[in-house]
VEXZA-102515 format. One line per field, with one value per residue (C-alpha): x, y, z. Coordinates in steps of 0.02 Angstrom, whole numbers, plus 50000, padded with zeros to 5 digits. Each point is the difference from the previous one (the first is absolute). Layout:
% VEXZA-102515
px <- [X_...]
py <- [Y_...]
pz <- [Z_...]
% end
This chain:
% VEXZA-102515
px <- [48250_50038_50019_49999_50180_49985_49832_49967_49820_49859_49863_49828_49828_49969_49839_49940_50082_49910_50090_49805_49968_50162_49967_49821_50056_50123_49862_49918_50132_50013_49796_50021_50155_49967_49809_50061_50140_49887_49872_50099_50135_49840_49947_50188_49943_49874_50024_50142_49952_49798_50007_49835_50072_50154_49902_50079_49891_50065_50189_50005_49890_50129_50149_49887_50013_50202_49974_49924_50093_50157_49908_49960_50170_50111_49907_49922_50112_50100_49858_49986_50149_50026_49806_50054_50178_49974_50115_49986_50149_50032_50199_50000_50020_49848_49900_50095_49947_49823_49982_50035_49893_49861_49980_50045_49861_49849_50076_49974_49829_49921_50086_49925_49820_49993_50066_49850_49866_50061_49983_49841_49946_50067_49889_49849_50007_50115_49947_50044_50172_50046_50106_50084_50024_50039_50069_50161_50127_49895_49988_50152_50080_49879_50048_50144_49992_49932_50117_50147_49903_49983_50175_50061_49930_50037_50193_49994_49875_50137_50163_49947_49925_50134_50140_49938_50070_49916_50027_49807_50045_49932_49846_49890_49803_49938_50012_50085_50124_49911_50054_49914_50069_50162_49977_49997_50140_50094_50088_50059_49885_50052_49976_49847_49901_50074_49900_49857_50040_50003_49824_49939_50023_49971_49803_49981_50026_49892_49854_50028_49987_49811_49919_50037_49926_49853_49996_50000_49836_49906_49997_49984_49842_49943_50017_49920_49845_49954_50031_49788_50015_49986_50135_50125_49988_50022_50138_50092_49991_50058_50173_50002_49981_50130_50130_49913_49976_50213_50030_49917_50067_50175_49953_49895_50130_50157_49909_49936_50172_50100_49858_49935_49996_50155_49883_49902_50203_50024_50127_49853_49900_50171_50028_49812_49981_50185_49958_49833_50114_50102_49976_49784_49996_50110_49893_49839_50032_49978_49834_49920_50052_49955_49832_49921_50111_49925_50191_50056_49923_49966_50197_50045_49918]
py <- [55342_50186_50067_50155_50070_49958_50066_50197_50001_49890_49989_50069_49914_50058_50096_49923_49936_50060_50173_50096_49913_50082_50168_49976_49989_50126_50119_49925_50017_50169_50078_49908_50074_50199_49957_49946_50138_50125_49949_50009_50129_50099_49932_50036_50199_49994_49949_50119_50135_49990_50045_49938_49802_50032_49862_49862_49914_50105_49977_49816_50002_50103_49845_49886_50123_49950_49831_49989_50101_49898_49829_50059_50073_49842_49886_50048_50118_49856_49890_50145_49988_49819_50006_50152_49929_49837_49943_49910_50015_50089_50025_49913_50160_50054_49846_50040_50176_49977_49858_50100_50128_49941_49901_50158_50092_49859_49968_50185_50026_49836_50064_50186_49913_49925_50173_50099_49874_50034_50205_49919_49922_50133_50122_49890_49907_50158_50156_50098_49938_50004_50164_49919_49821_50062_50176_50053_49910_49838_50020_50007_49847_49888_50043_49980_49862_49952_50039_49910_49843_49976_50069_49864_49850_50057_50044_49806_49901_50075_49958_49821_49972_50040_49927_49827_49907_50000_49840_49950_50156_50161_49996_50077_49955_50182_50187_50069_49921_49933_49869_49857_49965_50038_49860_49887_50028_49953_49840_50061_49891_50116_50141_49973_49983_50139_50084_49908_50009_50209_49974_49920_50159_50113_49916_49985_50185_50008_49902_50083_50178_49901_49960_50175_50071_49850_50072_50177_49986_49923_50125_50111_49931_49967_50201_50031_49906_50098_50171_50051_50110_49912_50181_49932_49850_50020_50127_49848_49870_50121_50046_49797_49930_50056_49945_49834_49953_50084_49851_49874_50020_49996_49831_49916_50022_49969_49831_49935_50029_49915_49882_49950_49786_49922_49928_50152_50095_50070_50147_50105_49939_50069_50141_50086_49928_50103_50173_49970_50028_50074_50143_50030_50059_50154_50038_49979_50055_50176_49991_49903_50125_50148_49915_50007_50177_50135_50112_49914_50004_50187_50021_49905_50113]
pz <- [50661_50040_50204_50088_49993_49784_49996_49906_49960_50016_49852_50036_49936_49832_50038_49806_49831_49876_49972_49981_50156_50091_49920_50067_50186_49969_49984_50151_50132_49932_50010_50163_50078_49953_50093_50130_49995_49939_50155_50158_49918_50023_50186_50027_49954_50087_50156_50026_49922_50093_50143_50012_50005_50133_50099_50048_49854_49879_50064_50001_49849_49920_50060_49916_49852_49998_50023_49850_49895_50071_49947_49824_49972_50067_49851_49883_49900_49972_49928_49903_49939_49941_49928_49870_49964_50018_50126_50152_50093_50176_50077_50165_50117_49892_50044_50182_50018_49926_50137_50138_49914_49995_50125_50105_49926_50010_50208_50017_49904_50107_50191_49942_49972_50160_50086_49892_50059_50190_49935_49971_50159_50108_49884_50003_50171_50099_49932_50161_50000_49846_49991_50151_49921_49822_50044_49849_50086_50023_49823_49953_50151_49901_49825_50019_50090_49823_49900_50121_50004_49810_49968_50143_49919_49832_50032_50097_49847_49894_50104_50018_49829_49904_50123_49945_49853_49854_49848_49921_49882_49995_49922_50151_49933_50045_49913_50154_50133_50117_50148_49958_49835_50056_50116_49878_49927_50179_50025_50164_50157_50137_49918_49924_50173_50059_49878_50040_50180_49965_49894_50183_50094_49881_49951_50197_50007_49845_50095_50163_49917_49917_50151_50050_49861_50011_50187_49951_49904_50098_50126_49861_49940_50160_50076_49799_50028_50146_49923_50023_49854_49797_49941_50137_49968_49819_50041_50118_49872_49871_50087_50009_49851_49882_50103_50044_49812_49958_50159_49930_49789_50095_50104_49862_49869_50101_50090_49839_49898_50167_50034_49819_49970_49897_49875_49925_49982_49845_49930_49940_50165_50118_49877_50025_50193_50014_49909_50120_50129_49952_49895_49999_50216_49960_49865_50054_50203_49947_49933_50124_50134_49886_49936_50217_50062_49932_50089_49908_49823_50043_50028_49848_49865]
% end
């Protein structure tokens, strides 16, 4: 038995038992992280240096790349270290920091995706008001609100989770520190309910953003279908589809991770799903956006 006052470290999920598979996971994580760092770094550089990309969407894409870099740098390095040196441990403070920063970046990413949906809605449905509704000051305020909301969400969850007494050992069923797996170690019913309440409030915000995204895209598609020229419709769709693909990738992997039936849950499946929603989106987001954005491709080249 252990409690949070005497707990000094956690045991993370071992990605593999055999040494060969551990090294394979190390090289896979290294390849994915390098691809994500390179792709997001290129987008950051392109948006920062090319004046053609000094637009609201370019500004939000820059912020989205920062969240992608943050997610990768929060979860992957420790997993690579443990795979390379055949270890499973993470310190108590290291786990708290990892949980905080991952919750911070993943929350900010979702709110930024919602803001980017609003950008597409205004650009297509209210083009005459685009410069007024999405001026530089308004964009800065919306981005700051996304980062601040993510920070507050991460702070509340981390403070509450690590204030709980832990008496169910120190083994986490995940390759990085995540709230549900730490809650399984708790022996405080009231603290557990408090965290569930916080998760419920967060879920309401997530659902509200999701409803806003769905409503916006319904209006966007209605407006696009009224465009008389096929070339105009194609151009409008090409600016929306990358964002829609990123939102779908983000939500589908996250929802499946949280709502998958316990009957199909297993350590290997949990590992795959965790990689899908924490590592793969930051690596694929730059590729998805650059494929349909000629200005971005030209700036990167």
